ZASE-375233 format. One line per field, with one value per residue (C-alpha): residue number from 0; x, y, z. Coordinates in pm, whole numbers. Example, Ala and Ser with C-alpha at 12.3 -4.5 7.8 and 13.67 -1.06 7.14 Angstrom:
// residues 2
i <- 0 | 1 .
px <- 1230 | 1367 .
py <- -450 | -106 .
pz <- 780 | 714 .
// end
This chain:
// residues 343
i <- 0 | 1 | 2 | 3 | 4 | 5 | 6 | 7 | 8 | 9 | 10 | 11 | 12 | 13 | 14 | 15 | 16 | 17 | 18 | 19 | 20 | 21 | 22 | 23 | 24 | 25 | 26 | 27 | 28 | 29 | 30 | 31 | 32 | 33 | 34 | 35 | 36 | 37 | 38 | 39 | 40 | 41 | 42 | 43 | 44 | 45 | 46 | 47 | 48 | 49 | 50 | 51 | 52 | 53 | 54 | 55 | 56 | 57 | 58 | 59 | 60 | 61 | 62 | 63 | 64 | 65 | 66 | 67 | 68 | 69 | 70 | 71 | 72 | 73 | 74 | 75 | 76 | 77 | 78 | 79 | 80 | 81 | 82 | 83 | 84 | 85 | 86 | 87 | 88 | 89 | 90 | 91 | 92 | 93 | 94 | 95 | 96 | 97 | 98 | 99 | 100 | 101 | 102 | 103 | 104 | 105 | 106 | 107 | 108 | 109 | 110 | 111 | 112 | 113 | 114 | 115 | 116 | 117 | 118 | 119 | 120 | 121 | 122 | 123 | 124 | 125 | 126 | 127 | 128 | 129 | 130 | 131 | 132 | 133 | 134 | 135 | 136 | 137 | 138 | 139 | 140 | 141 | 142 | 143 | 144 | 145 | 146 | 147 | 148 | 149 | 150 | 151 | 152 | 153 | 154 | 155 | 156 | 157 | 158 | 159 | 160 | 161 | 162 | 163 | 164 | 165 | 166 | 167 | 168 | 169 | 170 | 171 | 172 | 173 | 174 | 175 | 176 | 177 | 178 | 179 | 180 | 181 | 182 | 183 | 184 | 185 | 186 | 187 | 188 | 189 | 190 | 191 | 192 | 193 | 194 | 195 | 196 | 197 | 198 | 199 | 200 | 201 | 202 | 203 | 204 | 205 | 206 | 207 | 208 | 209 | 210 | 211 | 212 | 213 | 214 | 215 | 216 | 217 | 218 | 219 | 220 | 221 | 222 | 223 | 224 | 225 | 226 | 227 | 228 | 229 | 230 | 231 | 232 | 233 | 234 | 235 | 236 | 237 | 238 | 239 | 240 | 241 | 242 | 243 | 244 | 245 | 246 | 247 | 248 | 249 | 250 | 251 | 252 | 253 | 254 | 255 | 256 | 257 | 258 | 259 | 260 | 261 | 262 | 263 | 264 | 265 | 266 | 267 | 268 | 269 | 270 | 271 | 272 | 273 | 274 | 275 | 276 | 277 | 278 | 279 | 280 | 281 | 282 | 283 | 284 | 285 | 286 | 287 | 288 | 289 | 290 | 291 | 292 | 293 | 294 | 295 | 296 | 297 | 298 | 299 | 300 | 301 | 302 | 303 | 304 | 305 | 306 | 307 | 308 | 309 | 310 | 311 | 312 | 313 | 314 | 315 | 316 | 317 | 318 | 319 | 320 | 321 | 322 | 323 | 324 | 325 | 326 | 327 | 328 | 329 | 330 | 331 | 332 | 333 | 334 | 335 | 336 | 337 | 338 | 339 | 340 | 341 | 342 .
px <- 5402 | 5744 | 6058 | 6356 | 6567 | 6289 | 6244 | 6610 | 6597 | 6283 | 6421 | 6723 | 6500 | 6254 | 6544 | 6661 | 6328 | 6202 | 6371 | 6082 | 6303 | 6589 | 6852 | 6914 | 6802 | 6585 | 6213 | 5971 | 5712 | 5439 | 5629 | 5673 | 5311 | 5199 | 5354 | 5172 | 5215 | 5313 | 5596 | 5730 | 5708 | 5890 | 6156 | 6220 | 6249 | 6508 | 6731 | 6743 | 6818 | 7181 | 7078 | 7076 | 6818 | 6536 | 6204 | 6071 | 6260 | 6070 | 5889 | 5561 | 5336 | 5117 | 4797 | 4932 | 4589 | 4645 | 4750 | 4871 | 4526 | 4411 | 4642 | 4475 | 4755 | 5059 | 5162 | 5425 | 5607 | 5939 | 6043 | 6376 | 6549 | 6625 | 6467 | 6135 | 5963 | 5710 | 5516 | 5317 | 4982 | 4786 | 4881 | 4546 | 4667 | 5035 | 5092 | 4999 | 5046 | 4765 | 4811 | 4670 | 4941 | 5215 | 5084 | 5065 | 5410 | 5548 | 5383 | 5539 | 5884 | 5840 | 5742 | 6050 | 6282 | 6166 | 6182 | 6511 | 6504 | 6504 | 6832 | 6738 | 6420 | 6315 | 6065 | 5896 | 5584 | 5308 | 5230 | 5417 | 5532 | 5693 | 5507 | 5348 | 5391 | 5141 | 4772 | 4649 | 4285 | 4311 | 4302 | 4516 | 4302 | 4483 | 4160 | 4223 | 4602 | 4815 | 5110 | 5449 | 5638 | 5580 | 5404 | 5042 | 4771 | 4712 | 4378 | 4515 | 4421 | 4662 | 5000 | 5038 | 4817 | 4931 | 5299 | 5263 | 5085 | 5360 | 5629 | 5471 | 5362 | 5640 | 5967 | 5915 | 5838 | 6111 | 6374 | 6252 | 6281 | 6623 | 6745 | 6607 | 6907 | 6889 | 6986 | 6700 | 6677 | 6436 | 6330 | 6222 | 6052 | 5883 | 5823 | 5921 | 5770 | 5814 | 5674 | 5784 | 6142 | 6054 | 6010 | 6320 | 6576 | 6549 | 6649 | 7015 | 7045 | 6841 | 6813 | 6614 | 6505 | 6637 | 6306 | 6304 | 6293 | 6312 | 6168 | 6061 | 5856 | 5679 | 5861 | 5577 | 5346 | 5531 | 5732 | 6102 | 6069 | 5925 | 5937 | 6224 | 6474 | 6791 | 6839 | 7196 | 7302 | 7147 | 7255 | 7488 | 7414 | 7426 | 7194 | 6966 | 6920 | 6869 | 6596 | 6422 | 6449 | 6334 | 6117 | 6269 | 6302 | 6648 | 6699 | 6824 | 7164 | 7196 | 7101 | 7364 | 7635 | 7561 | 7559 | 7188 | 7113 | 7316 | 7239 | 7046 | 6911 | 6673 | 6308 | 6265 | 6554 | 6457 | 6305 | 6566 | 6859 | 6718 | 6660 | 7004 | 7159 | 6943 | 7039 | 7407 | 7387 | 7180 | 7469 | 7655 | 7605 | 7334 | 7563 | 7815 | 7547 | 7395 | 7728 | 7823 | 7493 | 7513 | 7870 | 7772 | 7460 | 7663 | 7897 | 7601 | 7476 | 7815 | 7776 | 7456 | 7195 | 6926 | 6978 | 6945 | 6621 | 6468 | 6579 | 6426 | 6109 | 6062 | 6105 | 5862 | 5598 | 5683 | 5578 | 5256 | 5162 | 5250 | 5017 | 4739 | 4763 | 4763 | 4560 | 4368 | 4541 | 4848 | 4990 | 4978 | 4690 | 4864 | 5134 | 4902 | 4878 | 5254 | 5340 | 5085 | 5206 | 5563 | 5490 .
py <- 2714 | 2850 | 2744 | 2598 | 2907 | 3133 | 2916 | 2966 | 3341 | 3379 | 3174 | 3404 | 3710 | 3592 | 3515 | 3875 | 4025 | 3991 | 3657 | 3460 | 3152 | 3048 | 2973 | 3045 | 2707 | 2668 | 2681 | 2458 | 2610 | 2526 | 2700 | 3012 | 3012 | 2990 | 3328 | 3660 | 3780 | 4129 | 3988 | 3781 | 4076 | 4302 | 4041 | 3990 | 4366 | 4379 | 4133 | 4336 | 4684 | 4660 | 4605 | 4897 | 4728 | 4639 | 4474 | 4824 | 4849 | 4560 | 4654 | 4472 | 4474 | 4782 | 4876 | 4976 | 5112 | 5424 | 5723 | 6070 | 6217 | 6018 | 6211 | 6481 | 6592 | 6616 | 6706 | 6549 | 6710 | 6710 | 7078 | 7018 | 6731 | 6427 | 6587 | 6491 | 6724 | 6616 | 6901 | 6889 | 7046 | 7112 | 7477 | 7549 | 7341 | 7433 | 7094 | 6898 | 6530 | 6278 | 5915 | 5988 | 6245 | 6011 | 5723 | 5943 | 6079 | 5727 | 5642 | 5950 | 5863 | 5512 | 5657 | 5879 | 5608 | 5359 | 5602 | 5542 | 5898 | 6054 | 6105 | 6356 | 6396 | 6731 | 6752 | 7093 | 7239 | 7487 | 7784 | 7981 | 7681 | 7355 | 7143 | 7194 | 6825 | 6548 | 6629 | 6549 | 6584 | 6316 | 6009 | 5697 | 5451 | 5253 | 5201 | 5267 | 5278 | 5031 | 4930 | 4889 | 4738 | 4412 | 4552 | 4445 | 4397 | 4772 | 4729 | 4508 | 4620 | 4775 | 4906 | 4648 | 4809 | 5168 | 5079 | 4883 | 5180 | 5426 | 5175 | 5153 | 5512 | 5705 | 5521 | 5274 | 5529 | 5771 | 5498 | 5380 | 5731 | 5778 | 5472 | 5566 | 5499 | 5844 | 6186 | 6368 | 6739 | 6911 | 7262 | 7425 | 7751 | 7878 | 7655 | 7290 | 7149 | 6800 | 6561 | 6814 | 6724 | 6364 | 6466 | 6688 | 6474 | 6162 | 6375 | 6387 | 6764 | 7054 | 7394 | 7639 | 8000 | 8257 | 8256 | 7879 | 7752 | 7399 | 7268 | 6955 | 7072 | 6742 | 6677 | 6899 | 6610 | 6376 | 6191 | 6205 | 6369 | 6280 | 5918 | 5938 | 6019 | 6123 | 6451 | 6385 | 6284 | 6593 | 6871 | 6709 | 6597 | 6938 | 7119 | 6814 | 6833 | 7209 | 7168 | 6890 | 7031 | 7381 | 7311 | 7618 | 7660 | 7688 | 7935 | 7863 | 8014 | 7805 | 7493 | 7578 | 7628 | 7285 | 7112 | 7030 | 7222 | 7247 | 7601 | 7906 | 8134 | 8432 | 8328 | 8457 | 8238 | 7917 | 7734 | 7842 | 7764 | 7422 | 7333 | 7461 | 7231 | 6940 | 7003 | 7014 | 6683 | 6521 | 6559 | 6286 | 5918 | 5743 | 5462 | 5705 | 5897 | 5576 | 5439 | 5772 | 5794 | 5435 | 5487 | 5783 | 5607 | 5296 | 5513 | 5645 | 5289 | 5184 | 5464 | 5300 | 5527 | 5262 | 5110 | 5457 | 5523 | 5195 | 5248 | 5596 | 5467 | 5216 | 5494 | 5708 | 5443 | 5428 | 5794 | 5717 | 5444 | 5660 | 5928 | 5675 | 5567 | 5921 | 6120 | 5862 | 6016 | 5929 | 6273 | 6496 | 6735 | 7018 | 7014 | 7157 | 7493 | 7497 | 7434 | 7685 | 7955 | 7912 | 7864 .
pz <- 13236 | 13328 | 13142 | 13327 | 13256 | 13376 | 13686 | 13776 | 13706 | 13912 | 14198 | 14225 | 14194 | 14458 | 14689 | 14655 | 14752 | 15106 | 15183 | 15038 | 15017 | 15241 | 14978 | 14607 | 14482 | 14174 | 14242 | 14059 | 13832 | 14081 | 14360 | 14147 | 14037 | 14401 | 14477 | 14423 | 14066 | 14181 | 14392 | 14106 | 13864 | 14110 | 14179 | 13811 | 13760 | 14038 | 13851 | 13529 | 13659 | 13547 | 13185 | 12943 | 12721 | 12954 | 12889 | 12837 | 12509 | 12354 | 12034 | 11987 | 11681 | 11673 | 11498 | 11158 | 11056 | 11268 | 11059 | 11145 | 11093 | 11397 | 11626 | 11833 | 12067 | 11841 | 11485 | 11260 | 10970 | 10786 | 10780 | 10608 | 10432 | 10652 | 10960 | 11121 | 11367 | 11628 | 11790 | 12115 | 12025 | 12344 | 12403 | 12568 | 12868 | 12833 | 12667 | 12978 | 12903 | 12921 | 12818 | 12472 | 12406 | 12529 | 12319 | 12008 | 12080 | 12093 | 11761 | 11604 | 11737 | 11593 | 11257 | 11243 | 11373 | 11109 | 10816 | 10630 | 10495 | 10843 | 11028 | 11301 | 11508 | 11661 | 11948 | 11964 | 12126 | 12043 | 12264 | 12529 | 12732 | 12628 | 12885 | 13225 | 13307 | 13356 | 13322 | 13674 | 13561 | 13295 | 13516 | 13497 | 13301 | 13031 | 12837 | 12468 | 12513 | 12318 | 12542 | 12379 | 12672 | 12857 | 13164 | 13208 | 13475 | 13476 | 13651 | 13929 | 14282 | 14527 | 14419 | 14143 | 13882 | 13919 | 13940 | 13616 | 13457 | 13547 | 13448 | 13103 | 13040 | 13210 | 13275 | 12991 | 12722 | 12833 | 12827 | 12489 | 12342 | 12501 | 12308 | 11963 | 11734 | 11575 | 11714 | 11887 | 11967 | 12206 | 12098 | 12422 | 12518 | 12833 | 13130 | 13157 | 13475 | 13626 | 13363 | 13101 | 13192 | 13112 | 12748 | 12736 | 12919 | 12700 | 12401 | 12298 | 12260 | 12400 | 12232 | 12443 | 12432 | 12676 | 12865 | 12926 | 13283 | 13420 | 13747 | 13931 | 14230 | 14307 | 14635 | 14762 | 14664 | 14900 | 14635 | 14545 | 14203 | 13864 | 13749 | 13497 | 13770 | 13586 | 13772 | 13896 | 13545 | 13389 | 13627 | 13882 | 14236 | 14409 | 14168 | 14154 | 14531 | 14513 | 14248 | 14439 | 14793 | 14698 | 14393 | 14228 | 13853 | 13704 | 13422 | 13073 | 13153 | 13470 | 13277 | 13015 | 13281 | 13425 | 13087 | 13083 | 12763 | 12445 | 12331 | 12454 | 12181 | 12151 | 12138 | 11785 | 11665 | 11845 | 11549 | 11295 | 11526 | 11607 | 11243 | 11148 | 11407 | 11291 | 10927 | 11015 | 11200 | 10923 | 10680 | 10871 | 10777 | 10977 | 11089 | 11234 | 11420 | 11557 | 11677 | 11836 | 12023 | 12141 | 12263 | 12480 | 12608 | 12690 | 12898 | 13098 | 13138 | 13272 | 13528 | 13650 | 13493 | 13437 | 13782 | 13938 | 13749 | 13865 | 14225 | 14232 | 14064 | 14345 | 14602 | 14404 | 14466 | 14834 | 14833 | 14646 | 14891 | 15191 | 15054 | 14999 | 15363 | 15501 | 15248 | 15043 | 14743 | 14536 | 14620 | 14925 | 14844 | 15032 | 14767 | 14504 | 14681 | 14748 | 14382 | 14250 | 14486 | 14365 | 13994 .
// end
């Protein structure tokens, strides 16, 4: 059954979406329950887009029997005092991300966040390239994945199931990592493509090698960009449009000029420079670091960052559904050749 407070919240939400009721009066539980679940879920989401701590941030009990030796796509170590390092370990596919990798990555972030001896978290990657994005061959089944947010009904038909899946595995995880109350540093080399940016941009600082490049070419797939749509906040509106309209990769120096990365270093110095920065930061008290991070994040929230992400995510799924109608595919198949030819 639905509580009275929830009834009122849902009545306002439903009134905001599609004019399902004529006036913002409280609906009864039976009236709410008579509406499609997807509509109610979407309406509720619309009412919370101004909140910096969304339902996606909820921490739920996890399977504590899992240990690091179970992980197949990442590694975890503590290379120096007070610093944890998580390494993407699928170099044979340029660290393309399947749901297993993302789930393991989240577990590793949780481990570091909850360890009182850790003050800084570094995200690194094996191989020539940091990440080629989402593994399009891996499928979208949530079987075997332990959700950490409140989204569910992943197998529901129509748009409902897949939108819930992407809300959990992409936007939800990225936002959760962005709000970890410890400083995070991305150590980046080679190419960072589309979904690869979704691992880099939630981090607080980015140290990259001189050969690093950053791109989001998925407009060629008939969508607006990758799901964690913070492009204007990361590089500014003009460069964001340039990246999206053309699909071109920006260089490390260009990213530095626009404030997207913190430091650009020679490839041979990438690891040492990143760890030196992490070590320097880790000498500060944890409370000071946490409060400083939260203060900056709150400023971005006041500028509408979370609302912008949710708005773009909804438009992203307009693109998916358009493609399904025209191509019987979540993406425009012609985009594959375009992206490969320009990679």
